[in-house]
N, C-alpha and C positions, 0 to 999 in steps of 0.2 A: 248741146246741152242733155243730159241723161233725166231719166224720169227720177224722181224723189218722193222722201215725204220727211216734214218738217214737225218734229213733237219736243215741246219743251215745256214741262209742267211746274219749274221752281217759280215759285213766287221770289222775285229778287226786289229786297228791300233796301233802297242805296240812298247813304247822304249821314251827315253828320248826326252822333249822337244816336242814331236809330236800335241802338243796346236797348234802349228803354220799352221797347215795343215787344221784347223776346217774351214775355211773359201772356200776351196776346196769341203770340205766333205760335207757342207750344202747347196752350191748354187745349186745345181739341185733340190732342194724340195722347191723351194720357198723362199719370202723374208719375211712373215709374221711368226717371230717365239715368241714362249712363251718359255722363260728363267724358268726352274724348279730348286730351290737349297733349302740348309737347313737353318741352323740357323747363317748363316754371316760369318764361318769360312773363305771361298773360297775368302773373303774381306781382311781378314788378311793377308793372305798370298800371294795375289798378282793374284789367279786365275782368280778371276771376271774380274779385268781390263785387264787381258789377253784374255781372252773368248769375252770380250765387242770390243776388237781391233779386233778380229778377225769376230766377227759379222758385226762390221760397215765395213770392207773391204768386205765382199760378199754384202753390200747393204742391210742388212736385216732392219728393223721396228721390234723392240724388246719389248716385254710386259714380267713383268716379277711375276714371283711366289714364294717368298720366303716364309721360313719358314715352311718346310715339316719336320712334326716328326721325331724322330727316330722309332716310329711304326706309318707309315703314317696314318692320319685320314682321315675319310669318307669325313668329313666337309670339310678340307683344299681341298681334292680333289674335291668337286664338284664348291668350288671357280675357281679352274684351269679348269672345264669344262665350265662354263661360261663364263669365260675369251677367252677360246676358240670361242665360239659360239659367242660372243659378237664384237671380235676383228677380225673374220673370220682366225683365226691362220691356218696358212700351213705346220708348223713343231713343236714338241716338242721338245726341248735340255733338258738333265738332266745334271748337273753339282755336283756331290756329290758320296754320295756311295749307298749301296743296296735299301735304302730306298726312298732317293729322285729316283730312277730309278723307282722303283717300281709303287710310284705315279705316276711318269709320264705315266707310260703304262695305268693307270688308268684313267687317264686324256686324254689318246689319245683315248682309245677305247670308254670314255662315252660321249666326243665329241660328236661322230657320232651315238650314240644311244638315240633314244626317252623317254627310262626310266630311271630307277633309278642306277647307275653304280652298285648298291649292288647287282643286279640281277644275275651278273655274276660271284658272289661269292656266291651264294645260289642255284645255277643250276637251276633257272629261265629262264635264257638267255644265249643266247652265243654268241661271240664276232663275228658279222658279217662284221664290217669293222672299220676302225682304222685312225685315223691321222698317219704319218710317225713322226719316233724318232730316238733321237740318243745319246748318252751317251759320259762325260769325268768322268771318275770314278777317285775316290779320295780316296779308302778303298777297300783292299784284304778282302773280306768275303761273299758275297751272290751270286756270278756269276749271277747277273741279268743282268749284260752287255751283256750277251750272247745266253739269251734264252727271252723264250716268257712265263715266270710265273712273277707274281705281289701277293703280299700279303698285305692287307689294312686291319686297323683297324677301327669300329665303337664304338666310345668310348661312346656313348649314351647309346648302349644294352651290351656294354661289350663283345664284339663277335672280333674277329680274324679270317679272312677268305681268301682264295686264289683262283686265279683262272688263267686260262692261256691259250693262243694262239699262232698260229702261225704269225696271224697279228701284234702283238705287241713285233717282235723280235726286238731291234735295229738295223737301216740301217746300222749304224757306232757306235763302241766303241773306244777312244783314253783310252790307258793305258797307263799312265805314270807313272813307278815306284817313279819317285822325288815328284809327287804329293802328296805321302805318306808318306813323311820324317816328316810331322808337326802331324800326327794321334797321338794321347794323348794315353800312352802303354793300360790304359785298352780297348780301341777301337781295339787295336792291338791285344790283347789277345784272345776278344770276335770273331773278325774275323777270328783267327788262330780256336778258337772250332767250328764255324759255317762252314769253310770250311770241315775239317775232321768229320763235322757231315754229310754233302753233300754225302760224301765218304760213310760214315756207312748207310747211308738211302738205296745206292745202292747197297752196296759190301754183306750186310749181306743178303740173298736173298736166297730163298728157291729153285732156278733155279740149276740144276747141268750142269756140262761140260761146263763152260765158263770161260777157262784158262785166257783168254787175257783179257775180264773185269777184272778179279779180280787181274791180274798184274795192271792193269791199275790204280785200285783204290790203291793198295799198291803201287806205285809209287808217286801216290798224296801224301798219307798219310807220306808216307816216306820222302817226300818233304818238306811240312810243318813241320813236326819233325825238320828236320836236320836246318833248316832257317827262325824257329819263335823265337826261344831264341835269336839267331841275331838280329832281325830286335829288338826284344824288348832290347836287348843291347845298341842298336846303331841304333838309327832311321834314320839315315842317309845312310845306308849299302846299297848301292843299287842292290848289288846281290842280300843280301837278299830281299828285298822289290820286286824285280821283280820275283824272284821264289814264294813269295807267293801270287803274284798275278796271275800269270800265271797258279797255282797250284789252284787258287779260280775260275778261269774262267774255267779251265778243268773238274773240280768238278761238274760242273751244265749247261753245254754247249751241254748234250745229247750225250756223248760220252761215260760216263758209262753204262747208262741202256740199251745199243742196245742189245736184246736178253735177256733179264733178267725180271723177275718181282720184283718191289722195292718195299720198305715199307714204308717208311713215319709216321710212327706211332708215333715214339718221337716228330717227327715236330709237329704233329697235337696236341700232348700233351700239347708243348710247347707255343703253340699258344693261348689256354685257359689260362696257365698261364699268357700269357704277358697281352692277353687282358682284364684282371681285375687290373692286379699289372702294369702293363705298364713297364717292367722291360726289360734291352735288351735280346735281341734274344739267341744271345752266351751265355751268362751268364744263360740264363735257361737251353740250352741243354748239358751245362757243368756239371748242375747239374743232370738233369733227363738223361742223355745215360748212364754212367756206371749202372746206377739202372734199364733202360732197358732192358742190358746187361744180368744183373744177372737175371732176371726175365727170359728171352725167351733162353739163351744162349744153351739149353739142346736139342732145337729144331732142332738144327745142331752143333753138337758138331765138327765137322772132319772141319765147316768154322770157329768158335771161335777158333780151334786150329792151324789151316793155321793163324788165323790173328796174334796170340800169338806168334808163330815161326818166322814168313818172318816180323812182322812190329815191331815187340817189342823184337826179339830175347831170345823168353824163352829157354831155354834149357829144351828138351823134357824129356832128359834122367832120367828113374827114378820116372817119374810122371804118373798117369792116364791123361785120356784126361781130366777129369774133372778140376783136379789141374792144366793141363795146360790153359786150357779155362780162368779160374779163375786167373790164375797170370797176361794173357793179360788185362782181364780187370781193375785189380788193377793197373795195368802197365800203362792204359789210365785215370785213374784216378789220378795217382802220378803225371802223366804229365799236366793234366791241374790243378792240385795244383802248381805244382813248376813253370808256367808263371802265376800263378795269378789267376785262374779263382775259382768263388766259388763251394763250395760242397755240401751246402745244403740250402734249401730255407728259412731256418730260417736266414742265414746270410744276406737275402733281407727284412728280416722282412716280413715274409709271415708263417702264420699259418696253421692251418687244417680246418678254416673258412668255404670253400669254395670247399673243396677238392670234393666233391658229382655233386655239380655243374660242375667243371672243367669236370670231367668222365663222367656226361649227355651229354653235349656239343662235347665233343671229340668224341663219340659214336652215335650221335643221328642219323648217317645213318647206323648204325651196326657196328659190329666189324671193327678195325682198323687194319692197317698191313698186310703184306704177308709173313713174314717169322715166326712170330708166332700171328695168328688173337687176338686182343686184345678186350676185352669184357670191361663194365663200371667196372666189378669187378677187373678187372685185371688193366685197367688206377687207379683206386682208391689204390689199392696192391702199383703201384710205385710210385705215388703222396706222399705215406704215406712214403716209406722207402727213398723219397726225401726229408722228412722233417730234 
């Protein structure tokens, strides 16, 4: 196990009807609020009105930035930054899923930076200050409600990049399972894949002798597998929704990677696919991850054997380590297919036109991943297997 630091300052406010606490939670941070949200579903569900009532009770002066895209765009984020500067915003409130929260983090950091917020994603600058922000979560997926990560897209250059900072951890996150009842089935499916993929990126590690971290990851995977189909079958199943939400939060709140080297190669590849084709992140991961697994599993057969046996209950008797590992990978693909996730890029009308460019962008700083570092040629191979 490696040395590590664990830091998470976000106050998680979890449970039914916790939006009623928004006024008390936001009041310490000032009156001038930027409310950030997506395509308007929060107005249809009544959440927008509930949030506005709480902001009114807090005596807030509210400015709004609606229309955050599923892959939040730099141009929209820049509008938020200008609003913050022009209106002397003191606090950014994100109401929505991971994309809305990621956009809010970029706005909070960019508002107090003299340069282009894109600088944070290309390693030209680091975040040294940021406006405080909070979230009201509406989707189990990214874990952005309890970490300092943000992924944004530059639609003009067809690039998708990430940055991270302790300064953009939300001050608080309200997580109410009831707010996810109306999430469409396809978004629920994408969220399930996203949560599992976050675990994969931290579970498949070259670091040895980390049994606690491995069992943390396995417990999240099993919880998602057990509750995912329940939530798809009945969107108003409170317990299934609650378990998915908490799994999503813990999959990426800093608990799993303590003392281990993490991978993130598959996320890096998917970012290049969705940068060009603007597909749902979870859909891309569902396609790519089993193919990444097949490409790298021999780097640590013991970890893939453990995954197959503990997570998918593959019977190891009479099988080689190769056979056990591949059975676990096939079980992963079968589950994704069973819940309705795509298996091929072709299903999303993606062909081989941009494979070389995507591989080049993914590896622009050198080989990616730690489980088995991937070169440009490796990435092309995985993308070809995913067509």
